[in-house]
C-alpha positions in Angstrom: -77.9 34.1 -11.0 -76.8 36.6 -13.7 -79.8 38.6 -13.2 -79.0 39.1 -9.6 -75.6 40.5 -10.5 -76.8 42.8 -13.3 -80.1 44.1 -11.8 -78.3 46.4 -9.2 -76.5 48.2 -12.2 -79.9 49.3 -13.7 -81.9 49.6 -10.4 -79.7 51.1 -7.8 -80.7 51.2 -4.1 -80.0 55.0 -3.7 -81.2 56.7 -6.9 -79.9 60.2 -5.8 -76.3 59.1 -5.4 -76.4 57.0 -8.5 -77.5 60.1 -10.5 -74.8 62.2 -8.9 -72.2 59.5 -9.9 -73.5 59.4 -13.4 -73.4 63.1 -13.7 -69.7 63.0 -12.5 -68.8 60.4 -15.1 -70.1 62.2 -18.0 -67.1 64.5 -18.5 -64.9 61.5 -18.3 -66.9 59.7 -20.8 -66.9 62.7 -23.1 -63.0 63.0 -22.7 -62.4 59.5 -23.7 -64.8 59.6 -26.6 -63.0 62.7 -27.9 -59.7 60.7 -27.9 -61.5 58.0 -30.1 -62.9 60.6 -32.3 -59.5 62.3 -32.7 -57.8 59.0 -33.5 -60.5 58.3 -36.3 -59.9 61.7 -37.8 -56.2 61.0 -37.9 -56.8 57.6 -39.6 -59.1 59.3 -42.1 -56.7 62.0 -43.0 -53.5 59.9 -42.9 -55.0 56.8 -44.6 -55.0 58.6 -47.9 -51.0 58.7 -47.8 -50.7 55.1 -47.9 -50.1 51.9 -45.7 -46.8 53.1 -44.1 -48.2 56.3 -43.0 -51.2 54.7 -41.6 -49.1 52.2 -39.6 -47.0 55.0 -38.2 -50.1 56.9 -37.1 -51.6 53.7 -35.4 -48.2 53.1 -33.7 -48.0 56.7 -32.7 -51.5 56.8 -31.2 -50.9 53.6 -29.3 -47.6 55.1 -27.8 -49.4 58.3 -26.9 -52.2 56.4 -25.2 -49.7 54.4 -23.2 -48.0 57.6 -21.9 -51.4 59.3 -21.2 -52.9 56.3 -19.5 -49.9 56.1 -17.0 -50.3 59.8 -16.3 -54.1 59.4 -15.8 -53.3 56.5 -13.4 -50.8 58.5 -11.4 -53.3 61.6 -11.3 -56.2 59.1 -10.1 -53.9 57.6 -7.3 -52.9 61.1 -6.1 -56.3 62.2 -6.0 -57.6 59.3 -4.2 -55.0 59.5 -1.4 -55.4 63.2 -1.1 -59.3 63.0 -0.9 -59.0 60.3 1.6 -56.7 62.4 3.9 -58.9 65.5 3.3 -62.0 63.4 4.4 -59.9 62.3 7.5 -59.2 66.0 8.2 -55.4 65.2 8.2 -54.6 68.5 6.0 -50.9 68.0 6.3 -50.8 64.4 5.0 -53.2 65.7 2.2 -50.5 68.2 1.0 -47.9 65.4 1.3 -49.9 63.2 -1.0 -50.1 66.0 -3.5 -46.4 66.9 -3.3 -45.4 63.2 -3.8 -47.8 62.9 -6.8 -46.0 66.0 -8.3 -42.7 64.5 -7.5 -43.5 61.3 -9.3 -44.9 62.9 -12.3 -41.8 65.2 -12.6 -39.5 62.1 -12.4 -41.7 60.2 -14.9 -41.6 63.2 -17.2 -38.1 63.8 -16.8 -36.9 60.3 -17.3 -39.2 60.1 -20.3 -37.7 63.2 -21.8 -34.2 62.2 -21.2 -34.9 58.7 -22.7 -36.2 60.4 -25.9 -33.2 62.7 -26.1 -30.4 60.2 -25.5 -31.9 57.1 -27.1 -33.7 58.6 -30.0 -31.6 57.2 -32.7 -31.6 53.7 -31.1 -35.4 53.7 -30.7 -35.8 54.9 -34.2 -33.7 52.1 -35.7 -36.0 49.7 -33.7 -38.9 51.0 -35.6 -37.0 51.0 -38.9 -36.9 54.6 -39.6 -34.5 55.0 -42.6 -32.7 57.9 -44.3 -32.2 59.7 -41.1 -35.8 60.6 -40.8 -35.6 60.5 -37.2 -33.6 63.8 -37.4 -36.9 65.6 -37.9 -37.8 64.6 -34.4 -35.6 67.2 -33.1 
């Protein structure tokens, strides 16, 4: 049973399409691996500063990854809808999908920036930043 599920992954029906998809996936794979390597370099450099600095780096990289992941999902959704409309030759709706994606990205970025500006002190006290060290974030 398991072999029947796994076998199409290694022996695709259409080899040419499978090769093209793998070639399209290579830049995405490289991009994700570069993020991992960058985080490893951060940990290697900051690890020498002690446990609190290492913990802050880990927390920061997770927060950045959460923000980037949301942006990637927004981009993927916009590209999917726009590509479908392009394939249907509905060019006006293709542009509408792109405009809506840009609007959502602007609202997401603007609200995130506003939260950082207006709630920075509150957020930093949640993470126990002491001695007004959050002032350096401005």
